[in-house]
C-alpha positions in Angstrom: -46.3 11.0 57.5 -47.2 12.2 53.4 -44.5 14.0 53.3 -42.2 10.6 54.6 -44.5 8.9 52.1 -46.4 6.9 53.9 -48.6 4.1 52.5 -51.9 4.2 52.4 -53.2 1.6 50.9 -52.2 -1.8 53.6 -53.9 -3.9 50.2 -50.9 -1.9 47.7 -48.5 -2.8 50.4 -49.8 -6.4 50.7 -49.4 -6.7 47.1 -45.6 -4.6 47.7 -44.0 -7.2 49.3 -45.3 -10.3 47.9 -43.6 -9.3 44.3 -40.4 -8.4 46.4 -41.0 -11.9 48.3 -41.2 -13.9 44.6 -38.4 -12.1 43.1 -35.7 -12.8 46.7 -38.0 -16.5 46.4 -36.6 -16.6 41.9 -33.4 -15.1 42.8 -32.7 -18.0 45.2 -33.4 -20.7 42.8 -31.4 -18.2 39.9 -28.0 -19.4 42.9 -29.2 -22.4 43.6 -28.7 -23.0 39.8 -25.4 -21.0 39.6 -24.5 -23.3 42.7 -25.0 -26.7 40.5 -23.0 -25.9 37.9 -19.9 -23.9 39.2 -19.8 -25.1 42.5 -19.9 -21.9 44.6 -22.1 -18.9 44.6 -18.7 -16.8 43.8 -21.4 -14.8 41.0 -19.4 -12.1 39.5 -21.1 -8.3 39.5 -19.0 -7.2 36.7 -20.1 -9.3 33.7 -22.8 -6.5 32.3 -22.2 -8.4 28.5 -24.4 -11.5 30.7 -27.4 -8.8 31.5 -28.8 -11.7 34.1 -25.8 -13.2 35.3 -24.5 -9.0 36.3 -28.2 -8.8 38.1 -27.3 -11.9 40.0 -23.8 -10.2 41.4 -25.5 -7.5 42.4 -28.8 -9.9 44.3 -25.6 -11.7 45.3 -23.7 -8.9 46.9 -26.6 -7.0 48.3 -27.5 -10.0 50.2 -24.7 -10.7 51.2 -24.1 -7.1 52.8 -28.3 -6.7 54.7 -26.6 -9.9 56.4 -23.5 -8.0 57.4 -26.2 -4.8 59.0 -28.1 -8.0 61.1 -25.4 -9.7 61.9 -24.0 -6.4 63.5 -27.9 -5.9 64.8 -28.8 -2.6 62.7 -31.5 -2.7 60.0 -31.9 -4.9 57.8 -34.3 -6.6 55.3 -32.6 -10.0 55.3 -35.4 -12.1 57.5 -34.6 -15.6 59.5 -36.1 -17.4 57.0 -33.8 -15.6 53.9 -30.9 -16.7 56.8 -32.0 -20.3 56.7 -32.8 -20.5 53.7 -29.0 -18.8 52.2 -27.1 -21.0 54.9 -28.6 -24.0 53.5 
């Protein structure tokens, strides 16, 4: 298990999972704000001049990719709750 970097510290795993959820919700809120301003969720990925926009665009691309994997029945980090939020 050590060879595959198994995490033996359950508290650390919970803490990291909580941080991931908080980061996801933060990006989701940024996307909602972007939608209010632009009327769409087509966040550009290539805008390295605006770092926050670049990060959000990359996040949106990742969510679309994870959703596609989930829809194809493949392993994905996209949960049903996240799909519900993104579809709302």
